[in-house]
N, C-alpha and C positions, 0 to 999 in steps of 0.2 A: 509521609505519602510519597508513593512513586509517581512521577509525572512524565508524559510521553507525549510525543508530536506524531500526529496521524496526518499526512498530506492527502489532499482530496477527500476530506471527512464530510462533505456536506450531502454525499449521496451514496447509494450502492453499498459494496463492501466496506468502504471507508467508514460511511456513517454507521453501518452495522458494528463495525470494530470498535468506534468510538464508545458506543452505548454498551457493548459487552465489556470493554474494558473499565469503564466507569462502574458497572454493576460489580466488578471485582475490586473495586476501591482505588482505580488509578485516576490521578489528575489528567485531564485531556487538553491539549492545545490541538485543535484541529485546522486545517487550512482549506481555503476555498479560493477559486479563481474569479468566476464571473456571477456567482449567486450567492450573495450574502443572505438572502431571506432563508434559503435552504439550509445554509450553515447555522443561522441562529434558532432555526427550528430543531435541529440536531441538539444544539445548547440547551433548548428548553427541555426536550426530552431526556437529557442527561440530568438536568435540575430536578426533574420530577421523580427519578429514581434515587435521588439523594446524593448524585454525583456533582462534581464541579468542572466546568470546562470553559475555555475561551476559544473562539474563532477569530483566526487571523487571515488577511489576504495573503496569497502567494501565487505568482506564477512560475511553475516548475520549469518551463521553457526558458526562462531568463535567468541564467545563473549569475548575472552581473547584480541582480538584486539580493543575492544570498546573504552577503555580510550585513546589510542592512536588516535583513529577516532575522539573522541571528541576534543582532542587538535588540530587536523588538522582542524575540523570545525570552532574552535575559530580562528585559524589563517586566514582561508579563509574569515569568517565575517570581520576581522579586514582589510585585505589587499584589499578586493573587495568592501565592502560597508561601511567601517569605523565604523563597528558595533560590538557589543560583546555579543549579545543576539539573540535567535531565536523566531519566532512567530508561529511556527507550526512544527510538524512531521508527515509523512505519513509512517507507517509500511506497505510497500506495496511488498517488494522482496519475490519471491516464485517461487516454481515450482511444478509440479504435476507427479505422477505416476499411472498407472492404473493396479492394481494387486488384485486379490481376496484375502480374508483374509488369507486363507490356504497357500498362496504362498509368502505372504511378509516377507522379511528377517529382521533380527535385524538391519542391517545396513540401509536398506531403512526406517524402522520405526524411527531410531534415526536421520537421515539426514532431514526426513520431520519435526520432532519435533523441531529440532535446528533452522531450518528456520522459521517455522511458529508460534511456540509458545515460545521457549526459546530465540530466537533472538529478537523478538519484546519486551519481558519483560526485558531483560537486556540492549538492546540499549535504550529504554526509560528510564531506570535507569540511564544510563550513560550520556544522553543528558538533563536530567531534570534540572541540575543546569544552563544550558544555555537557557532554555525556559523561556520567560517572563511570569510573572502573566498576566492572561488573554488570554494565547495563546490556541492553539487547536491542539489535537491529532486525527489523523484518524487511526484506524486498519481496514485492508482489511480482510474481513472474506469471506464467500461463501454460496451461497443458498444450497450447499450440507449438510449444517448442519441443515437444515429443511427437505430436501427431501433426503431419503437414496438411494444412487446410488451405485450399486454394483461396486467394484473395486477401490473405493476412501476412503475406511474406515480410514486409518491413517490420510490423509490429512484433511477429514471432522471433524475427532475427534479433532485435533489440532486447526483448525478453530473454532470450538465449543468452545475450551478451551480459544481461543482469545477473543470470544463473552463475556465470563464470565469475563475475565481479563479487558475488556473494561469498564465493569460496575464498577470493584473494583477501577480501575484508576480514573474514573470519582468521586467516592466517595472519595477517598484518596487525590486527587489533587484539591478538590473543594475549600478547604481554599484558594488556589491561584488562584481561578477562572480560572483554566485551564479546558477547555471542552475536553471530550473523547467520541468519537462516533466510531461505526464500520460501514463500508460499505460492503454489501453482494452481490456481483455480482452473476446473473444468467449465462445462456449461453452468452458468449460474444465471438466476433470474435477476438482471440489472438493466440499466439504461445504455451500458456500453455498446457502441456500435449501432445504436438506434433501438436496442431491446430485442425481445424475442416475440415474433408472431406465432400463432397457433401451428402453422405448418412447420416452421423451423423448430419450434420447441419439441414437437413431435419426432422429428428427424433426430434431433440430439438425444432425446429420451431413449429412442430406440437403439442408438450406439453406446448406451451407458448400462453397464451391469445392473444396477439397482433400479433401472427402468424409468427414470425421471431426471429432470434438471435440477441443479441445486439451488438452495436459498442463500442469500447473503448472510444470514445468521450463521449458517453452517460453516462458512470460511471464517467468519468473525471469532468463533470459539477457538479455532485453531491458533489464530493470530494471538489472542488473549493468552493462551497457554504459553506461547513462546515468550511473551513479554513478562510473565510471571515465574515464580520459583518452581512451578510444574514443569517448566521447559529448561530448567537449570544445567541439564547434561545434554541438551540437544544443540548442536553447533555445526556450522558449515553444511547443513542439509538443504536439499530442495524438496519441500513436502506437497505432493500433488493431492489436492482436495477436489476431487471429481466423481465420486461415486463409482469408480471403475470405467472411465471414458475409454473407449475402444482399446479393449485390454486383449 
């Protein structure tokens, strides 16, 4: 069985990706930060479809905890699956704030950087010894790196950095046949940034070629494809999943 880690797997796209990957036969280690109840609810859904999952706490903003997290992942692999290596990693955990540039505080800037760029960098570094040769990494980016949206400059900047990091990871990990891709959602119905009200959803739908916002499950299917043999020849790409957002 292939086993993957999905950060931020207790809600939104991460939870949908965990469930979709479990349906395709992957073992799931999903992480949560503040809501163990939500994480366990996802584990129960995975159990209900015949999959196997474990939820572990992780603060992606605190890189100092990553070595201990790696040890916990190894213990979980051994005790749950009788394995010692991973087949994939999804750097998904994140949050958003909406502030114009002239009102962003240094603390807000640093918080977003730690979660969306520094965290994926050093978590991938920490888990790299556990990743099998030929495994897959998926970094979650954003369509805001392509379309400038007022109020999300720090978030989009760090997601843009993660796009660049994705290509460098693919280059440097190529000798081990580890594929690294980014998935870039457009407007998706999640709780990120407080979720969508009816007026905002209508605005986003009107800016999208397919005339609606996306659902987390639609992004999850792309993530799962990249983690399985269906995506075996896709590497170093940023794949926008947006229904044609501002084309």
